[in-house]
PDB file of the backbone (N, CA, C, O) and the ligand in Angstrom, with CONECT records:
HET     ZN  A 101       1
ATOM      1  N   MET A   1      -4.278 -19.138  23.322  1.00  0.00           N
ATOM      2  CA  MET A   1      -5.237 -18.019  23.248  1.00  0.00           C
ATOM      3  C   MET A   1      -6.591 -18.442  23.822  1.00  0.00           C
ATOM      4  O   MET A   1      -7.204 -19.408  23.367  1.00  0.00           O
ATOM      5  N   GLY A   2      -7.028 -17.712  24.804  1.00  0.00           N
ATOM      6  CA  GLY A   2      -8.330 -18.004  25.380  1.00  0.00           C
ATOM      7  C   GLY A   2      -9.400 -17.103  24.792  1.00  0.00           C
ATOM      8  O   GLY A   2      -9.141 -16.260  23.933  1.00  0.00           O
ATOM      9  N   LEU A   3     -10.591 -17.308  25.279  1.00  0.00           N
ATOM     10  CA  LEU A   3     -11.723 -16.515  24.779  1.00  0.00           C
ATOM     11  C   LEU A   3     -11.473 -15.020  24.968  1.00  0.00           C
ATOM     12  O   LEU A   3     -11.714 -14.220  24.064  1.00  0.00           O
ATOM     13  N   LEU A   4     -10.982 -14.653  26.166  1.00  0.00           N
ATOM     14  CA  LEU A   4     -10.765 -13.236  26.433  1.00  0.00           C
ATOM     15  C   LEU A   4      -9.734 -12.638  25.477  1.00  0.00           C
ATOM     16  O   LEU A   4      -9.897 -11.523  24.983  1.00  0.00           O
ATOM     17  N   ASP A   5      -8.662 -13.411  25.225  1.00  0.00           N
ATOM     18  CA  ASP A   5      -7.639 -12.925  24.290  1.00  0.00           C
ATOM     19  C   ASP A   5      -8.240 -12.702  22.911  1.00  0.00           C
ATOM     20  O   ASP A   5      -7.995 -11.685  22.262  1.00  0.00           O
ATOM     21  N   ASP A   6      -9.039 -13.684  22.476  1.00  0.00           N
ATOM     22  CA  ASP A   6      -9.646 -13.576  21.148  1.00  0.00           C
ATOM     23  C   ASP A   6     -10.565 -12.362  21.061  1.00  0.00           C
ATOM     24  O   ASP A   6     -10.611 -11.671  20.044  1.00  0.00           O
ATOM     25  N   LEU A   7     -11.295 -12.116  22.149  1.00  0.00           N
ATOM     26  CA  LEU A   7     -12.264 -11.017  22.129  1.00  0.00           C
ATOM     27  C   LEU A   7     -11.590  -9.659  22.164  1.00  0.00           C
ATOM     28  O   LEU A   7     -12.105  -8.692  21.604  1.00  0.00           O
ATOM     29  N   THR A   8     -10.437  -9.581  22.822  1.00  0.00           N
ATOM     30  CA  THR A   8      -9.808  -8.276  22.984  1.00  0.00           C
ATOM     31  C   THR A   8      -8.725  -8.005  21.944  1.00  0.00           C
ATOM     32  O   THR A   8      -8.332  -6.855  21.749  1.00  0.00           O
ATOM     33  N   ALA A   9      -8.234  -9.055  21.270  1.00  0.00           N
ATOM     34  CA  ALA A   9      -7.225  -8.830  20.236  1.00  0.00           C
ATOM     35  C   ALA A   9      -7.905  -8.237  19.010  1.00  0.00           C
ATOM     36  O   ALA A   9      -8.826  -8.833  18.450  1.00  0.00           O
ATOM     37  N   PRO A  10      -7.453  -7.079  18.605  1.00  0.00           N
ATOM     38  CA  PRO A  10      -8.086  -6.471  17.429  1.00  0.00           C
ATOM     39  C   PRO A  10      -7.789  -7.280  16.167  1.00  0.00           C
ATOM     40  O   PRO A  10      -6.681  -7.784  15.982  1.00  0.00           O
ATOM     41  N   GLU A  11      -8.764  -7.390  15.333  1.00  0.00           N
ATOM     42  CA  GLU A  11      -8.570  -8.024  14.036  1.00  0.00           C
ATOM     43  C   GLU A  11      -7.519  -7.250  13.265  1.00  0.00           C
ATOM     44  O   GLU A  11      -7.424  -6.028  13.378  1.00  0.00           O
ATOM     45  N   ALA A  12      -6.736  -7.966  12.484  1.00  0.00           N
ATOM     46  CA  ALA A  12      -5.788  -7.271  11.620  1.00  0.00           C
ATOM     47  C   ALA A  12      -6.588  -6.385  10.680  1.00  0.00           C
ATOM     48  O   ALA A  12      -7.393  -6.870   9.884  1.00  0.00           O
ATOM     49  N   SER A  13      -6.358  -5.081  10.781  1.00  0.00           N
ATOM     50  CA  SER A  13      -7.167  -4.174   9.978  1.00  0.00           C
ATOM     51  C   SER A  13      -6.351  -3.518   8.873  1.00  0.00           C
ATOM     52  O   SER A  13      -6.837  -2.655   8.142  1.00  0.00           O
ATOM     53  N   GLU A  14      -5.111  -3.945   8.771  1.00  0.00           N
ATOM     54  CA  GLU A  14      -4.274  -3.367   7.734  1.00  0.00           C
ATOM     55  C   GLU A  14      -3.935  -4.428   6.700  1.00  0.00           C
ATOM     56  O   GLU A  14      -3.810  -5.608   7.027  1.00  0.00           O
ATOM     57  N   CYS A  15      -3.789  -4.007   5.468  1.00  0.00           N
ATOM     58  CA  CYS A  15      -3.393  -4.949   4.432  1.00  0.00           C
ATOM     59  C   CYS A  15      -1.885  -5.163   4.485  1.00  0.00           C
ATOM     60  O   CYS A  15      -1.181  -4.507   5.253  1.00  0.00           O
ATOM     61  N   MET A  16      -1.403  -6.080   3.668  1.00  0.00           N
ATOM     62  CA  MET A  16       0.020  -6.389   3.679  1.00  0.00           C
ATOM     63  C   MET A  16       0.858  -5.176   3.319  1.00  0.00           C
ATOM     64  O   MET A  16       1.959  -4.989   3.838  1.00  0.00           O
ATOM     65  N   PHE A  17       0.327  -4.356   2.427  1.00  0.00           N
ATOM     66  CA  PHE A  17       1.094  -3.189   2.021  1.00  0.00           C
ATOM     67  C   PHE A  17       1.240  -2.196   3.167  1.00  0.00           C
ATOM     68  O   PHE A  17       2.304  -1.609   3.360  1.00  0.00           O
ATOM     69  N   ALA A  18       0.169  -2.014   3.921  1.00  0.00           N
ATOM     70  CA  ALA A  18       0.246  -1.122   5.083  1.00  0.00           C
ATOM     71  C   ALA A  18       1.247  -1.660   6.091  1.00  0.00           C
ATOM     72  O   ALA A  18       1.959  -0.900   6.746  1.00  0.00           O
ATOM     73  N   GLY A  19       1.292  -2.992   6.206  1.00  0.00           N
ATOM     74  CA  GLY A  19       2.275  -3.609   7.086  1.00  0.00           C
ATOM     75  C   GLY A  19       3.685  -3.300   6.640  1.00  0.00           C
ATOM     76  O   GLY A  19       4.567  -3.028   7.455  1.00  0.00           O
ATOM     77  N   LEU A  20       3.890  -3.346   5.324  1.00  0.00           N
ATOM     78  CA  LEU A  20       5.203  -3.013   4.765  1.00  0.00           C
ATOM     79  C   LEU A  20       5.538  -1.544   5.033  1.00  0.00           C
ATOM     80  O   LEU A  20       6.656  -1.205   5.422  1.00  0.00           O
ATOM     81  N   LEU A  21       4.550  -0.692   4.816  1.00  0.00           N
ATOM     82  CA  LEU A  21       4.759   0.751   5.066  1.00  0.00           C
ATOM     83  C   LEU A  21       5.239   0.978   6.491  1.00  0.00           C
ATOM     84  O   LEU A  21       6.111   1.810   6.740  1.00  0.00           O
ATOM     85  N   GLY A  22       4.661   0.231   7.418  1.00  0.00           N
ATOM     86  CA  GLY A  22       4.992   0.399   8.821  1.00  0.00           C
ATOM     87  C   GLY A  22       6.440   0.063   9.147  1.00  0.00           C
ATOM     88  O   GLY A  22       6.971   0.487  10.173  1.00  0.00           O
ATOM     89  N   THR A  23       7.072  -0.704   8.260  1.00  0.00           N
ATOM     90  CA  THR A  23       8.468  -1.086   8.512  1.00  0.00           C
ATOM     91  C   THR A  23       9.448  -0.080   7.916  1.00  0.00           C
ATOM     92  O   THR A  23      10.650  -0.169   8.166  1.00  0.00           O
ATOM     93  N   LEU A  24       8.952   0.871   7.134  1.00  0.00           N
ATOM     94  CA  LEU A  24       9.853   1.828   6.488  1.00  0.00           C
ATOM     95  C   LEU A  24      10.223   2.946   7.455  1.00  0.00           C
ATOM     96  O   LEU A  24       9.445   3.285   8.347  1.00  0.00           O
ATOM     97  N   PRO A  25      11.416   3.519   7.277  1.00  0.00           N
ATOM     98  CA  PRO A  25      11.753   4.727   8.044  1.00  0.00           C
ATOM     99  C   PRO A  25      10.746   5.837   7.715  1.00  0.00           C
ATOM    100  O   PRO A  25      10.214   5.888   6.606  1.00  0.00           O
ATOM    101  N   ALA A  26      10.494   6.707   8.667  1.00  0.00           N
ATOM    102  CA  ALA A  26       9.449   7.722   8.524  1.00  0.00           C
ATOM    103  C   ALA A  26       9.581   8.520   7.229  1.00  0.00           C
ATOM    104  O   ALA A  26       8.581   8.828   6.581  1.00  0.00           O
ATOM    105  N   GLU A  27      10.804   8.851   6.858  1.00  0.00           N
ATOM    106  CA  GLU A  27      11.021   9.675   5.680  1.00  0.00           C
ATOM    107  C   GLU A  27      10.583   8.944   4.412  1.00  0.00           C
ATOM    108  O   GLU A  27       9.912   9.510   3.549  1.00  0.00           O
ATOM    109  N   GLU A  28      10.983   7.656   4.320  1.00  0.00           N
ATOM    110  CA  GLU A  28      10.596   6.861   3.147  1.00  0.00           C
ATOM    111  C   GLU A  28       9.093   6.616   3.128  1.00  0.00           C
ATOM    112  O   GLU A  28       8.455   6.643   2.076  1.00  0.00           O
ATOM    113  N   ARG A  29       8.541   6.376   4.317  1.00  0.00           N
ATOM    114  CA  ARG A  29       7.091   6.128   4.391  1.00  0.00           C
ATOM    115  C   ARG A  29       6.326   7.350   3.894  1.00  0.00           C
ATOM    116  O   ARG A  29       5.364   7.223   3.137  1.00  0.00           O
ATOM    117  N   ALA A  30       6.753   8.520   4.319  1.00  0.00           N
ATOM    118  CA  ALA A  30       6.091   9.750   3.908  1.00  0.00           C
ATOM    119  C   ALA A  30       6.176   9.923   2.388  1.00  0.00           C
ATOM    120  O   ALA A  30       5.217  10.357   1.750  1.00  0.00           O
ATOM    121  N   ALA A  31       7.331   9.578   1.820  1.00  0.00           N
ATOM    122  CA  ALA A  31       7.512   9.721   0.378  1.00  0.00           C
ATOM    123  C   ALA A  31       6.595   8.767  -0.373  1.00  0.00           C
ATOM    124  O   ALA A  31       5.991   9.148  -1.376  1.00  0.00           O
ATOM    125  N   VAL A  32       6.486   7.526   0.107  1.00  0.00           N
ATOM    126  CA  VAL A  32       5.628   6.541  -0.556  1.00  0.00           C
ATOM    127  C   VAL A  32       4.165   6.961  -0.446  1.00  0.00           C
ATOM    128  O   VAL A  32       3.414   6.887  -1.418  1.00  0.00           O
ATOM    129  N   VAL A  33       3.768   7.402   0.748  1.00  0.00           N
ATOM    130  CA  VAL A  33       2.387   7.840   0.954  1.00  0.00           C
ATOM    131  C   VAL A  33       2.064   9.006   0.024  1.00  0.00           C
ATOM    132  O   VAL A  33       0.970   9.093  -0.532  1.00  0.00           O
ATOM    133  N   ASN A  34       3.028   9.888  -0.131  1.00  0.00           N
ATOM    134  CA  ASN A  34       2.852  11.037  -1.012  1.00  0.00           C
ATOM    135  C   ASN A  34       2.632  10.594  -2.464  1.00  0.00           C
ATOM    136  O   ASN A  34       1.763  11.121  -3.159  1.00  0.00           O
ATOM    137  N   VAL A  35       3.428   9.624  -2.904  1.00  0.00           N
ATOM    138  CA  VAL A  35       3.274   9.115  -4.273  1.00  0.00           C
ATOM    139  C   VAL A  35       1.889   8.482  -4.448  1.00  0.00           C
ATOM    140  O   VAL A  35       1.238   8.667  -5.477  1.00  0.00           O
ATOM    141  N   ILE A  36       1.450   7.735  -3.435  1.00  0.00           N
ATOM    142  CA  ILE A  36       0.133   7.090  -3.518  1.00  0.00           C
ATOM    143  C   ILE A  36      -0.961   8.138  -3.635  1.00  0.00           C
ATOM    144  O   ILE A  36      -1.905   7.971  -4.407  1.00  0.00           O
ATOM    145  N   GLU A  37      -0.837   9.220  -2.869  1.00  0.00           N
ATOM    146  CA  GLU A  37      -1.803  10.315  -2.978  1.00  0.00           C
ATOM    147  C   GLU A  37      -1.823  10.873  -4.396  1.00  0.00           C
ATOM    148  O   GLU A  37      -2.881  11.174  -4.951  1.00  0.00           O
ATOM    149  N   GLN A  38      -0.638  11.003  -4.963  1.00  0.00           N
ATOM    150  CA  GLN A  38      -0.546  11.520  -6.335  1.00  0.00           C
ATOM    151  C   GLN A  38      -1.237  10.584  -7.309  1.00  0.00           C
ATOM    152  O   GLN A  38      -1.993  11.020  -8.178  1.00  0.00           O
ATOM    153  N   ILE A  39      -0.968   9.275  -7.154  1.00  0.00           N
ATOM    154  CA  ILE A  39      -1.578   8.297  -8.063  1.00  0.00           C
ATOM    155  C   ILE A  39      -3.095   8.362  -7.940  1.00  0.00           C
ATOM    156  O   ILE A  39      -3.812   8.317  -8.940  1.00  0.00           O
ATOM    157  N   ARG A  40      -3.580   8.470  -6.693  1.00  0.00           N
ATOM    158  CA  ARG A  40      -5.031   8.510  -6.479  1.00  0.00           C
ATOM    159  C   ARG A  40      -5.660   9.737  -7.111  1.00  0.00           C
ATOM    160  O   ARG A  40      -6.812   9.697  -7.544  1.00  0.00           O
ATOM    161  N   SER A  41      -4.915  10.815  -7.164  1.00  0.00           N
ATOM    162  CA  SER A  41      -5.491  12.063  -7.665  1.00  0.00           C
ATOM    163  C   SER A  41      -5.318  12.222  -9.169  1.00  0.00           C
ATOM    164  O   SER A  41      -5.822  13.173  -9.767  1.00  0.00           O
ATOM    165  N   MET A  42      -4.587  11.263  -9.784  1.00  0.00           N
ATOM    166  CA  MET A  42      -4.386  11.367 -11.231  1.00  0.00           C
ATOM    167  C   MET A  42      -5.666  10.995 -11.957  1.00  0.00           C
ATOM    168  O   MET A  42      -6.293   9.985 -11.636  1.00  0.00           O
ATOM    169  N   PRO A  43      -6.052  11.792 -12.919  1.00  0.00           N
ATOM    170  CA  PRO A  43      -7.190  11.383 -13.731  1.00  0.00           C
ATOM    171  C   PRO A  43      -6.817  10.149 -14.538  1.00  0.00           C
ATOM    172  O   PRO A  43      -5.681  10.023 -14.995  1.00  0.00           O
ATOM    173  N   ARG A  44      -7.764   9.243 -14.712  1.00  0.00           N
ATOM    174  CA  ARG A  44      -7.466   8.046 -15.497  1.00  0.00           C
ATOM    175  C   ARG A  44      -7.581   8.364 -16.974  1.00  0.00           C
ATOM    176  O   ARG A  44      -8.634   8.757 -17.475  1.00  0.00           O
ATOM    177  N   VAL A  45      -6.475   8.182 -17.642  1.00  0.00           N
ATOM    178  CA  VAL A  45      -6.447   8.475 -19.066  1.00  0.00           C
ATOM    179  C   VAL A  45      -6.420   7.151 -19.819  1.00  0.00           C
ATOM    180  O   VAL A  45      -5.507   6.341 -19.655  1.00  0.00           O
ATOM    181  N   GLN A  46      -7.416   6.953 -20.627  1.00  0.00           N
ATOM    182  CA  GLN A  46      -7.491   5.712 -21.386  1.00  0.00           C
ATOM    183  C   GLN A  46      -6.322   5.579 -22.347  1.00  0.00           C
ATOM    184  O   GLN A  46      -5.983   6.514 -23.073  1.00  0.00           O
ATOM    185  N   GLY A  47      -5.711   4.399 -22.340  1.00  0.00           N
ATOM    186  CA  GLY A  47      -4.692   4.090 -23.328  1.00  0.00           C
ATOM    187  C   GLY A  47      -3.383   4.819 -23.133  1.00  0.00           C
ATOM    188  O   GLY A  47      -2.513   4.780 -24.003  1.00  0.00           O
ATOM    189  N   ARG A  48      -3.231   5.487 -21.998  1.00  0.00           N
ATOM    190  CA  ARG A  48      -1.978   6.188 -21.756  1.00  0.00           C
ATOM    191  C   ARG A  48      -1.491   5.875 -20.359  1.00  0.00           C
ATOM    192  O   ARG A  48      -2.265   5.879 -19.402  1.00  0.00           O
ATOM    193  N   THR A  49      -0.218   5.607 -20.250  1.00  0.00           N
ATOM    194  CA  THR A  49       0.334   5.347 -18.931  1.00  0.00           C
ATOM    195  C   THR A  49       0.999   6.606 -18.413  1.00  0.00           C
ATOM    196  O   THR A  49       1.955   7.117 -18.996  1.00  0.00           O
ATOM    197  N   THR A  50       0.475   7.085 -17.317  1.00  0.00           N
ATOM    198  CA  THR A  50       1.029   8.297 -16.731  1.00  0.00           C
ATOM    199  C   THR A  50       1.871   7.925 -15.510  1.00  0.00           C
ATOM    200  O   THR A  50       1.625   6.901 -14.872  1.00  0.00           O
ATOM    201  N   THR A  51       2.823   8.724 -15.199  1.00  0.00           N
ATOM    202  CA  THR A  51       3.662   8.503 -14.027  1.00  0.00           C
ATOM    203  C   THR A  51       3.382   9.605 -13.014  1.00  0.00           C
ATOM    204  O   THR A  51       3.283  10.765 -13.412  1.00  0.00           O
ATOM    205  N   PRO A  52       3.252   9.308 -11.745  1.00  0.00           N
ATOM    206  CA  PRO A  52       3.424   7.973 -11.152  1.00  0.00           C
ATOM    207  C   PRO A  52       2.211   7.080 -11.375  1.00  0.00           C
ATOM    208  O   PRO A  52       1.085   7.560 -11.509  1.00  0.00           O
ATOM    209  N   ASN A  53       2.453   5.794 -11.412  1.00  0.00           N
ATOM    210  CA  ASN A  53       1.363   4.831 -11.433  1.00  0.00           C
ATOM    211  C   ASN A  53       1.764   3.634 -10.580  1.00  0.00           C
ATOM    212  O   ASN A  53       2.897   3.525 -10.111  1.00  0.00           O
ATOM    213  N   VAL A  54       0.788   2.737 -10.394  1.00  0.00           N
ATOM    214  CA  VAL A  54       0.987   1.638  -9.442  1.00  0.00           C
ATOM    215  C   VAL A  54       2.158   0.743  -9.851  1.00  0.00           C
ATOM    216  O   VAL A  54       2.989   0.381  -9.018  1.00  0.00           O
ATOM    217  N   LYS A  55       2.220   0.392 -11.130  1.00  0.00           N
ATOM    218  CA  LYS A  55       3.289  -0.508 -11.588  1.00  0.00           C
ATOM    219  C   LYS A  55       4.662   0.132 -11.384  1.00  0.00           C
ATOM    220  O   LYS A  55       5.624  -0.528 -10.993  1.00  0.00           O
ATOM    221  N   TRP A  56       4.724   1.408 -11.654  1.00  0.00           N
ATOM    222  CA  TRP A  56       5.964   2.160 -11.483  1.00  0.00           C
ATOM    223  C   TRP A  56       6.400   2.133 -10.021  1.00  0.00           C
ATOM    224  O   TRP A  56       7.559   1.845  -9.719  1.00  0.00           O
ATOM    225  N   LEU A  57       5.472   2.432  -9.117  1.00  0.00           N
ATOM    226  CA  LEU A  57       5.771   2.417  -7.686  1.00  0.00           C
ATOM    227  C   LEU A  57       6.162   1.015  -7.248  1.00  0.00           C
ATOM    228  O   LEU A  57       7.098   0.833  -6.469  1.00  0.00           O
ATOM    229  N   TRP A  58       5.436   0.029  -7.757  1.00  0.00           N
ATOM    230  CA  TRP A  58       5.705  -1.358  -7.372  1.00  0.00           C
ATOM    231  C   TRP A  58       7.119  -1.770  -7.783  1.00  0.00           C
ATOM    232  O   TRP A  58       7.822  -2.453  -7.039  1.00  0.00           O
ATOM    233  N   ARG A  59       7.519  -1.342  -8.979  1.00  0.00           N
ATOM    234  CA  ARG A  59       8.845  -1.693  -9.466  1.00  0.00           C
ATOM    235  C   ARG A  59       9.930  -1.050  -8.591  1.00  0.00           C
ATOM    236  O   ARG A  59      10.939  -1.680  -8.275  1.00  0.00           O
ATOM    237  N   ILE A  60       9.710   0.184  -8.215  1.00  0.00           N
ATOM    238  CA  ILE A  60      10.676   0.873  -7.362  1.00  0.00           C
ATOM    239  C   ILE A  60      10.793   0.174  -6.007  1.00  0.00           C
ATOM    240  O   ILE A  60      11.893  -0.030  -5.493  1.00  0.00           O
ATOM    241  N   LEU A  61       9.653  -0.185  -5.443  1.00  0.00           N
ATOM    242  CA  LEU A  61       9.679  -0.893  -4.157  1.00  0.00           C
ATOM    243  C   LEU A  61      10.422  -2.213  -4.298  1.00  0.00           C
ATOM    244  O   LEU A  61      11.253  -2.559  -3.458  1.00  0.00           O
ATOM    245  N   SER A  62      10.117  -2.951  -5.368  1.00  0.00           N
ATOM    246  CA  SER A  62      10.776  -4.245  -5.600  1.00  0.00           C
ATOM    247  C   SER A  62      12.270  -4.074  -5.754  1.00  0.00           C
ATOM    248  O   SER A  62      13.058  -4.829  -5.184  1.00  0.00           O
ATOM    249  N   ASN A  63      12.657  -3.064  -6.538  1.00  0.00           N
ATOM    250  CA  ASN A  63      14.074  -2.826  -6.777  1.00  0.00           C
ATOM    251  C   ASN A  63      14.821  -2.500  -5.486  1.00  0.00           C
ATOM    252  O   ASN A  63      16.030  -2.706  -5.379  1.00  0.00           O
ATOM    253  N   ASN A  64      14.075  -1.988  -4.512  1.00  0.00           N
ATOM    254  CA  ASN A  64      14.707  -1.639  -3.244  1.00  0.00           C
ATOM    255  C   ASN A  64      14.514  -2.719  -2.185  1.00  0.00           C
ATOM    256  O   ASN A  64      14.724  -2.496  -0.993  1.00  0.00           O
ATOM    257  N   GLY A  65      14.110  -3.887  -2.654  1.00  0.00           N
ATOM    258  CA  GLY A  65      14.048  -5.031  -1.748  1.00  0.00           C
ATOM    259  C   GLY A  65      12.767  -5.155  -0.953  1.00  0.00           C
ATOM    260  O   GLY A  65      12.700  -5.961  -0.024  1.00  0.00           O
ATOM    261  N   HIS A  66      11.726  -4.367  -1.294  1.00  0.00           N
ATOM    262  CA  HIS A  66      10.453  -4.461  -0.586  1.00  0.00           C
ATOM    263  C   HIS A  66       9.505  -5.331  -1.388  1.00  0.00           C
ATOM    264  O   HIS A  66       8.922  -4.893  -2.380  1.00  0.00           O
ATOM    265  N   LYS A  67       9.362  -6.567  -0.944  1.00  0.00           N
ATOM    266  CA  LYS A  67       8.556  -7.524  -1.685  1.00  0.00           C
ATOM    267  C   LYS A  67       7.088  -7.354  -1.334  1.00  0.00           C
ATOM    268  O   LYS A  67       6.682  -7.531  -0.186  1.00  0.00           O
ATOM    269  N   ILE A  68       6.309  -7.010  -2.335  1.00  0.00           N
ATOM    270  CA  ILE A  68       4.868  -6.844  -2.137  1.00  0.00           C
ATOM    271  C   ILE A  68       4.190  -7.250  -3.435  1.00  0.00           C
ATOM    272  O   ILE A  68       4.709  -6.985  -4.519  1.00  0.00           O
ATOM    273  N   GLY A  69       3.049  -7.882  -3.330  1.00  0.00           N
ATOM    274  CA  GLY A  69       2.326  -8.264  -4.538  1.00  0.00           C
ATOM    275  C   GLY A  69       1.784  -7.024  -5.229  1.00  0.00           C
ATOM    276  O   GLY A  69       1.294  -6.101  -4.578  1.00  0.00           O
ATOM    277  N   VAL A  70       1.874  -7.010  -6.543  1.00  0.00           N
ATOM    278  CA  VAL A  70       1.378  -5.846  -7.274  1.00  0.00           C
ATOM    279  C   VAL A  70      -0.133  -5.714  -7.073  1.00  0.00           C
ATOM    280  O   VAL A  70      -0.660  -4.602  -7.058  1.00  0.00           O
ATOM    281  N   ASN A  71      -0.830  -6.843  -6.918  1.00  0.00           N
ATOM    282  CA  ASN A  71      -2.278  -6.795  -6.693  1.00  0.00           C
ATOM    283  C   ASN A  71      -2.601  -6.180  -5.338  1.00  0.00           C
ATOM    284  O   ASN A  71      -3.557  -5.418  -5.191  1.00  0.00           O
ATOM    285  N   ASN A  72      -1.779  -6.531  -4.352  1.00  0.00           N
ATOM    286  CA  ASN A  72      -1.989  -5.977  -3.024  1.00  0.00           C
ATOM    287  C   ASN A  72      -1.787  -4.465  -3.038  1.00  0.00           C
ATOM    288  O   ASN A  72      -2.553  -3.706  -2.444  1.00  0.00           O
ATOM    289  N   LEU A  73      -0.736  -4.057  -3.731  1.00  0.00           N
ATOM    290  CA  LEU A  73      -0.454  -2.628  -3.848  1.00  0.00           C
ATOM    291  C   LEU A  73      -1.579  -1.906  -4.584  1.00  0.00           C
ATOM    292  O   LEU A  73      -2.008  -0.824  -4.183  1.00  0.00           O
ATOM    293  N   THR A  74      -2.046  -2.521  -5.663  1.00  0.00           N
ATOM    294  CA  THR A  74      -3.127  -1.923  -6.448  1.00  0.00           C
ATOM    295  C   THR A  74      -4.381  -1.731  -5.605  1.00  0.00           C
ATOM    296  O   THR A  74      -5.021  -0.681  -5.653  1.00  0.00           O
ATOM    297  N   ARG A  75      -4.726  -2.771  -4.823  1.00  0.00           N
ATOM    298  CA  ARG A  75      -5.924  -2.673  -3.973  1.00  0.00           C
ATOM    299  C   ARG A  75      -5.763  -1.558  -2.952  1.00  0.00           C
ATOM    300  O   ARG A  75      -6.712  -0.830  -2.659  1.00  0.00           O
ATOM    301  N   HIS A  76      -4.553  -1.427  -2.410  1.00  0.00           N
ATOM    302  CA  HIS A  76      -4.329  -0.379  -1.416  1.00  0.00           C
ATOM    303  C   HIS A  76      -4.490   1.001  -2.046  1.00  0.00           C
ATOM    304  O   HIS A  76      -5.136   1.881  -1.478  1.00  0.00           O
ATOM    305  N   VAL A  77      -3.897   1.179  -3.225  1.00  0.00           N
ATOM    306  CA  VAL A  77      -3.972   2.479  -3.889  1.00  0.00           C
ATOM    307  C   VAL A  77      -5.421   2.810  -4.234  1.00  0.00           C
ATOM    308  O   VAL A  77      -5.842   3.963  -4.140  1.00  0.00           O
ATOM    309  N   ARG A  78      -6.181   1.789  -4.634  1.00  0.00           N
ATOM    310  CA  ARG A  78      -7.594   2.012  -4.994  1.00  0.00           C
ATOM    311  C   ARG A  78      -8.496   2.006  -3.770  1.00  0.00           C
ATOM    312  O   ARG A  78      -9.712   2.150  -3.892  1.00  0.00           O
ATOM    313  N   GLN A  79      -7.922   1.845  -2.618  1.00  0.00           N
ATOM    314  CA  GLN A  79      -8.655   1.800  -1.357  1.00  0.00           C
ATOM    315  C   GLN A  79      -9.671   0.685  -1.346  1.00  0.00           C
ATOM    316  O   GLN A  79     -10.786   0.834  -0.846  1.00  0.00           O
ATOM    317  N   GLU A  80      -9.255  -0.456  -1.919  1.00  0.00           N
ATOM    318  CA  GLU A  80     -10.102  -1.648  -1.905  1.00  0.00           C
ATOM    319  C   GLU A  80      -9.533  -2.697  -0.965  1.00  0.00           C
ATOM    320  O   GLU A  80      -9.993  -3.839  -0.949  1.00  0.00           O
ATOM    321  N   CYS A  81      -8.532  -2.310  -0.180  1.00  0.00           N
ATOM    322  CA  CYS A  81      -7.875  -3.266   0.713  1.00  0.00           C
ATOM    323  C   CYS A  81      -8.584  -3.269   2.063  1.00  0.00           C
ATOM    324  O   CYS A  81      -9.651  -2.678   2.231  1.00  0.00           O
ATOM    325  N   SER A  82      -7.959  -3.953   3.017  1.00  0.00           N
ATOM    326  CA  SER A  82      -8.578  -4.105   4.324  1.00  0.00           C
ATOM    327  C   SER A  82      -8.258  -2.954   5.268  1.00  0.00           C
ATOM    328  O   SER A  82      -8.618  -3.001   6.444  1.00  0.00           O
ATOM    329  N   CYS A  83      -7.591  -1.927   4.769  1.00  0.00           N
ATOM    330  CA  CYS A  83      -7.191  -0.821   5.641  1.00  0.00           C
ATOM    331  C   CYS A  83      -8.367   0.017   6.131  1.00  0.00           C
ATOM    332  O   CYS A  83      -8.278   0.640   7.189  1.00  0.00           O
ATOM    333  N   ARG A  84      -9.448   0.042   5.393  1.00  0.00           N
ATOM    334  CA  ARG A  84     -10.528   0.932   5.752  1.00  0.00           C
ATOM    335  C   ARG A  84     -11.569   0.261   6.636  1.00  0.00           C
ATOM    336  O   ARG A  84     -12.550   0.894   7.024  1.00  0.00           O
TER     337      ARG A  84
HETATM  338 ZN    ZN A 101      -4.178  -1.194   2.513  1.00  0.00          ZN2+
END
């Protein structure tokens, strides 16, 4: 990699979870994105776990063979990741 390559190669601007999303078939990706939107729009209720939530989504992804850190997923859902 030379200077020009370094200057023109865009920095990785997506988090690991976004990278995982990119590998999913369009239909599954749309479904996951939809769930994330739902989680983001859920009011936070103290002391109560509502579904969908991050842990629930994470477990489903794990069960289907998509390995992602729960912290990475949480940051993405809270929009604290590198995607923005
Ligand atoms: Zn992200």
